[in-house]
Structures are given as C-alpha cells and as structure tokens.
N, C-alpha and C positions, 0 to 999 in steps of 0.2 A: 454483232455484238448484242445489240439493242435486244433480239429476241431471247438474248441468255437473260441478260436484264430482267426483262418484264417474267420472264419465268420464273426468276428467283424469289421476287418479291421485297418488302419491307424487314430489315434485320431490326429487331428490337432491340434497346439495350435491358439488361439484364440487373435493372438497379434495383427487384425490389426486393426489401429486408436490408439495405446493403445503408450502413451508413453517411448521411447524406455529405457529409465533408470528403470522405473518402471518395464517395461517387464524383465529385466536384474536382476534386485533386485527379483522380485518372483521368478523366475528360477533357482537364486543361492539358493535361501532360501530351493525352492522347491527340490533341488538338494541333499541337504546335508541330506534331507528326503530318498530322494531314495538311496543313497550311504549306509544307514545304512539298505537296507531290502537286498543287494545281489545277486541281479537281473541279473544274466549271460546273457542271451539273448537280446542282444541291442534292436531287435525290441521291446519286452517287456518294456524293463528299459524305453525305449523313449514315449510308450506309456502312461505309471504309471508317468510318470514324467510331461506328456502334458495335464492329469486328472489331477492333483494337481495344476497345474499351470492355468489352467482353472479354477479351484473350487475358488480358489484366486481371479480370474480374475470376476467371476459369482460376488463372494459377495461383490466386491469394487463396481461393477456396480447398485447391489441392494441398497446398501446405500448409494450411489449419487443421484443414481435416486427417488428412494422416500425421501420423508422427516418425512412423518408420520409415527407413529411405528407401527400404525395397518396392512398400507400397506407391509411395513419389514417384520413385521413376516408374515403375509399372503406368501410375494413371498420367505422366508426363508423356512417356510414350505413347500410351494408347490416344493422346488429343494436339501431338505436336503437328502432324498432319493437317488437320480440321484448318489451323489459321492461315496457310498460302491456300489451303483450297478456298476456302469461304470467299479470301480477296481476290483471287483469281476470276473472281466473279464479276468483277465490278474494275479491276483497273487491270494491266500491261505487266508482265515480267519486270522491267524496268523498277517500275511501281511499288510490285511487292518488295524488292532487293531494297530501294530506301526508306519503304517502311519497316523491314527489320532493322537497318542500319539506325534508323531514326531508335527503336528500342532498345537498341546497344549502343547509344551514345556516340556511332560515329567511326567506332573504332576499326571495323575494316578497312575504310579507305582511308583512313588518315593513316596505320600501320603500313597497309600496302605502299603507299606512297612513302613513307618514313624508308622503307627497305629499297624501293628502287634508288631513293636518292645517295641512301650510305653505300649500297653496292651498284653501281652504275655498271659493272659489267656482266649483271646478269643472263643469261640465255633464257630465251623464252620459255623453255620446258621448266627453269627453275623459278622464273615468274610467275606462271602457272602452278606450279606446285605451291609457293608461299600463298597465293591467292585462295586456292582451292584448303588449306587447312586453317587461312583467319576465317573462311565462310563456313566450316564445319567447327569452328570454337563458336562462332555466332549462333549458329543452328542450338548449339549446349546452352549458350547466355540467353537467349530468348527465351527460356525457359526457366533461368534464375530464381529465386526468388528474392533477392534485392541485387543493390548496385554492385556493392563486397561481391558477390558470388557471380555476376556478369565477368566483372573483371579477370576473375580467378580464372575463369575458363581461357582469356584472352592472355594470359599469363602462360596457361600450361602451352600453350597452344607458342605462343612467343618463345618459349625454352624449347621446343621439339624443332622450331625454324632454324634457332641460334645454334642448335646443338648438328644439324643437320648441314 
C-alpha cells in the first residue's frame, strides 16, 4: 500500500476563491467524519480530509453552476465515482463505507439495524436485499444538495423496502 500512497501524492484543498466561513464549516464537518476513522498517519489523514472537503466543494459547484436538472444529473454522474476511487488510494473499503455513512448521517446502519429488530425472522437473502437498497439510496444521497434531499432519497428507498 505504501507504493500506492507515494505515487498518489498530496491532495490539495480546493479552497481558492471560496468563502472562508464556508471552507471552515465544510472542513469541520469533514473532520468529524475523518476522526471516526482512527487514521494514525497524519499525511493520509490530511489527504482523506481534503478529498472529503473537495467532494463537498464539487457538489456545491455543480448545484450552483447548473440550474437545469438534467445538467445537474449529468455532472453528478460524471463525477460520482471519482470520490470512492480517490478515497481508495488512502483507505480500505470499510473506511470508504464509514465515510459514505458519515456523509449521509449514518442512515444505512441505523435503518438496517431497525429493520432487523422490527422483523427478526428475515431470511439472509431478504437482509441482503434491504442492505443493498439502503446502500443504493446512500449512493444517491451522497450527491444530494442538502440534508433534506439526502433524507428524501432514503425515504424513497424505505418505501420500496416496506412495499416489498
């Protein structure tokens, strides 16, 4: 893994031209997520922090620049997979999952746990289907413009689960 990290280099924070209060708020929000990862290497920690901050900046840029829903969706699709790919240079799959959960208020693990408690007789394939739908919702929620929109994605998928 060290060879990969050395080849990647430093991730720069894309804060140029941005409101300093906004940058501070995004950095603090992102730091809460990074703190939960227990990364000991300061260099890796800083790079992961900057990747998360830059993701929030990118999302803001997309929503601010585009007013047409189709243009927004096209830009989101174009950049969606970069985030996990960038993170994978520095953290393992479980940590990527934790970051995604952190960016979506931990809805996946909380909702999954609640379903298992409400319906203890679920078969393994049913549990897997519920988890897959919640993770699918999270992929959309990660790209949402605000908290309300993030929760709306989960609401849609919770409805799908309940109807199933």
